[in-house]
N, C-alpha and C positions, 0 to 999 in steps of 0.2 A: 844265172843270177844277176841281178841286177845291181849297178852301181849305187850303194847307198853310202851315204857319210853321217855318223851320229852327230857330227859337228856342227852340219848344217841346219837351221833352225825347224825348218818346216819338213826335215826329212822322215819318211814311213820308220826308218829304224829307230830315231829318238821318240816317237810316240809309243814303238813296241817296249822300248825301255822303261817307259812311264808306267805300262801296263804291269811289267814282271818284274820290276826292281823294287817295289814297294816291300815293306816288311811281312806284312799278310799275305801278298802273293806269293812270296819266297816259302813262307812259312806252309801256306794251306798245299801249294804242290808238294813240298818235302812230305807232307803229311800224306798225301794221297801216293806216293811212291812204293807204300808197301801193298797197295791194292785199293779197292773199291771201299768208301764209307761213308756211312749213313750220317746225315747232318749232326744229329746228336753225339756220334762217335767223334766227328771231328771237332765240335765244340769241346767236347770233353778233353780231348788231347791237346786241344790248342790253348794253354792256360793264358788268361789276360784277353782272350778277344770277346768281344760282346757278340749278341746275337745279330745286331744291325750291321756290324763290321763283318762278321763272317758270312752273312747274306749278300753283302754288297761285294764282296771280293768274288764270292763264289760265282754270281752272277757277272761279273768283269770277266772272269777267267772263262766262263763259259760263251759269253759274247764273242771271245776273241779266239774261240774254237780249242782253248787248251784244256778246259774242263768237261765233260758231259754229265747231263743230270738225267737220272734214269728212276721214273715212279717205279716201287716195288708192288706187287699185288700182296699185301700183307695186310692183315687187321690188326690194329691198326693201320691206315696208309702211312706208308714210309717212301721215302727217297734217297736215293744213294747217290755218290759222285765219286767219278774215275777220272784218269787221265786220258785224254786222248792221244792218238799217236803223235801229234803235235805236243802236247803237253809231257808223254814220255820224253822227246826228244830234250825237252827243257831240264828234265830231272838231273841229269848227270851234272850240268854246270851249276845247278841250284844245291845238289848236295855236295858239291866241293865248295859253295860259298857258306853254305850251314855250318859244314864242320870244321872250315876255318874260323869261324865266328866262335864255335864252341871252344876250339884250342886256344884263341886268342883272348877269349872274353874278360880274362883277369887282367891283362895288361892293359886294355883299354878301357877298362870300367873306372879306372883312377879319376881323380878330379880334372875336369876337361879345362880349367882356368890357369892351369900352370902352364 
C-alpha cells in the first residue's frame, strides 16, 4: 500500500474522499447494499433525489469502479446497478456512517445558528 495523506492537497486519497463522501454517493452505495437494483427502484427508494442527480451519481460511482451497470434482456429494456467488489468493501463504513446519522439525526437537526 502506498503512503497517502488526505491532508496533502493533490493526494489521490483526498480525491477518493470527494467521490465517496457526498450525501448521494453514500445513500446510493447504502441502497445497493441489499443487492442489485433497477434505476427506477433506486429512484423510488431514495427519497428526494432527482433523476439528474441519481444519474450523475451512478455514473460517477461507475467510472470509479464502485458500481457496475448491467443491461437487462427484458421488455422493455432495463438497467440494473450493483456494487462491485470495491463497492462492497465500501459498504461497511458507509453503513456505519448511515446508521450513525439515523441515530443522531434528532440531536443534529436543531437550529444550527445556536
